[in-house]
N, C-alpha and C positions, 0 to 999 in steps of 0.2 A: 331409442337413445343408448348407445353403448357406454358402460362404465369400466374403467380400468383402474387398478391400483397403481399409486406411485411407489417409487423405490422403498421408501421407508415403510409404508403400509405393508408392502409386499415381505418385507424383512419380519415385521410383526406377525403377519399371517403364518409365516414359515418359522415362528418361534426362534428368530435369530436376534442378535443383539444389534441396536443401532448405534452408529458411530456417535461419539460424544459430540455435544453442541447441536445436534440434528433436531431433537425434540426437548424442550425445556432447558436449552443451553444458555449458560450465563453469558452475557456480553460483556467482554472486558476492552480496556482502552489502552492503547499505545500512544503517547503525546510526545513529541520533540518541538523544540523551538531551536533558532539559531539567531543571534545578533550579528549583523554584519559589521566589519570593520573597516577602514578606509581602503583596505586592498581592493583589488578588482578579481572577479571571478572570470575564468576561462570557460570556454565550451567544454571541458572534459573533467572540470573540478565537480567534487561531490561532498556533501554535508553528510556524514554517517550518522545513524542514529541507532536506538535499541533495536534488538532482536525480537521477532516473533517466535513464540514456542513452538516447537517441533509439535505436528498435528493441528495447528491452528487453522480455522476457515475464516478468511477475510470476508466481512459483510458489507463494510464500507470504508471510505477514506476521504480526505480532503486536505487541501493545502491552502493556507491563508496568508496573505501578506498585504503590506500597504503598497502604494505605488513605488516600485522601485527605480525609478527614473525612466530613461528611455528604453531601456532594455530590461530583460528579466523573466526568461520563460524558464520554468522548472518542470520536472517530471518526478513522480514518486515510485520508486520500485525496491526490488530486493536484490540481494547478492546470491550467487550460486550456492547449492547445498546438496548434499547426499539424500536420496529418498529411501524408504524402508526396503526396497527391492535392490538397493545398491547402485542404482542408477543416479546421474547427476541431473538435479533441476537447474537448467541453466539460469543465469543472471538475467534479469529483466528489468531495466531501467525505468519502465512506464508500466508496470504491471499493475498500479493501482491508479494513478492520476497521470495523464499524458498531455505535455504541453500547457501546463498552466501559465498564463501570461500576466505578468504583474508590471508590465512596461507602460507607464503612463496612467495606471489606475489601479486601485486597491481592489483585490477581488478575493473570492472564496471558490476555488475549484474542486468539484466533487468527482469522485471516481464514476465511471460509466458514462460520462459526458461525451468522449470522444468515439466511443464503442472499441477501442483498442486495448481496454484493461483486461488482461488475460488473467490476472491473480485474483480477481473477484470471484467470490463463491466457490473457489477451488480449495481443497484440503491440501495443506502442505504436508505431504507424508513423508516428512524427513525424519531422520534420525537425530538431528541437531537443530539449534535454533538457526532461524534465517534473519540475517541483519537486513534492515531497512535502510534506504538512502535516498536523497534527493540529489538529482544532476541538474545542471544549468546551462544554459548559454551564457553569454557574457553579461555580467552585473557590474555596472559603473560605480565608480567612488560615491555617487550620489546616495547610494544605499546605506552609507555609514550611519550606524546606531539604528537602523531599522531592523525589525524583526520578522522572520518567516516561522510559521508554525505548520506542522502536520499531525493529523490525528488518523489513526487506523483503528477501527472496531473489528473485534472478532470474537469467535467462541472457540473453545477447546474442551470444555466439560459439559 
């Protein structure tokens, strides 16, 4: 039986520093909610939320809402930002949750379900905060007064 060291154990063995949040990291929570008004959302509309701090590693995310009528599909992602090497981390509208469907039934959609969420377990090696946001397909006026929430958990230290 072969045994090999994982990335962090190899760093420890080499006497190097482990990135913050990798061992004994504290979990932090980013929570946002939005109450719909009688207006109708279009496919390109966005609900902006708080930013993740530079250096955050997202470990989980979910979007929750009651039935939003006949339509209501949302994705949770982040805006573009510059990384520590001066490169641009591209905007990714479904980095955390892709295509959460609230049309016709209440739901809680978690990250990782669709397999397309590239933002999970990736360290945001950015020099600035990274703004989070929801994008949606059409949401009809029947969503008036209803609330959509999202939660992102991450480590940074």
